[in-house]
VMD Tcl script that draws the C-alpha trace (Angstrom):
set ca {
  {-15.58 -15.62 12.87}
  {-17.65 -13.15 14.88}
  {-18.84 -10.04 13.04}
  {-18.58 -6.67 14.78}
  {-20.08 -3.34 13.79}
  {-18.30 -0.30 15.20}
  {-20.05 3.07 15.01}
  {-17.55 5.88 15.61}
  {-17.49 9.37 14.09}
  {-13.72 9.81 14.47}
  {-11.98 8.15 11.53}
  {-8.67 7.61 13.37}
  {-10.44 5.66 16.14}
  {-12.30 3.58 13.54}
  {-9.01 2.60 11.96}
  {-7.45 1.77 15.32}
  {-10.41 -0.35 16.47}
  {-10.61 -2.15 13.13}
  {-6.90 -2.94 13.08}
  {-6.72 -4.18 16.67}
  {-9.91 -6.23 16.61}
  {-9.14 -7.72 13.19}
  {-5.81 -8.90 14.61}
  {-7.75 -10.68 17.33}
  {-9.70 -12.60 14.70}
  {-12.91 -10.56 14.36}
  {-14.58 -9.51 11.10}
  {-14.90 -5.76 11.71}
  {-17.08 -3.27 9.85}
  {-16.86 0.42 10.74}
  {-19.31 3.22 9.99}
  {-19.25 6.88 10.98}
  {-22.84 7.64 12.02}
  {-26.15 6.14 13.12}
  {-27.72 6.31 9.67}
  {-24.89 4.28 8.13}
  {-25.16 1.78 10.99}
  {-28.89 1.28 10.43}
  {-28.33 0.84 6.70}
  {-25.68 -1.85 7.31}
  {-27.92 -3.59 9.84}
  {-30.55 -3.85 7.12}
  {-28.03 -5.69 4.92}
  {-26.02 -7.84 7.34}
  {-26.16 -9.62 10.68}
  {-23.64 -8.60 13.34}
  {-22.81 -10.50 16.52}
  {-21.91 -7.32 18.40}
  {-22.43 -3.58 17.90}
  {-20.09 -1.11 19.58}
  {-21.13 2.52 19.35}
  {-19.83 5.89 20.35}
  {-22.30 7.72 22.59}
  {-21.59 11.29 21.44}
  {-21.86 11.67 17.68}
  {-23.22 14.40 15.42}
  {-26.86 13.86 14.50}
  {-28.37 10.84 16.20}
  {-26.30 9.80 19.22}
  {-25.36 6.28 20.31}
  {-28.17 6.01 22.87}
  {-30.77 6.85 20.23}
  {-29.13 4.37 17.85}
  {-29.22 1.50 20.36}
  {-32.84 2.34 21.26}
  {-33.82 2.13 17.61}
  {-31.89 -1.10 17.06}
  {-33.56 -2.68 20.09}
  {-36.93 -1.70 18.63}
  {-36.05 -3.43 15.37}
  {-34.33 -6.52 16.77}
  {-34.79 -8.19 20.12}
  {-31.66 -10.36 19.84}
}
mol new
graphics top color blue
foreach p $ca { graphics top sphere $p radius 0.5 }
foreach p [lrange $ca 0 end-1] q [lrange $ca 1 end] { graphics top cylinder $p $q radius 0.2 }
display resetview
């Protein structure tokens, strides 16, 4: 089962994405900001990260830039 990390600041969208993608057979983890995403990435491996671009604090572009600096895969 492929593991997905979804970073989305709107809780309703997180629930929708999690429900729909779980139905399709994915193991879905949702977090609400970049800091939570980075913390989870330090604990688990994910096959795919989907992030909102516009979020309070660090935005999705900054998050992906930091992740790419940490992991090349």
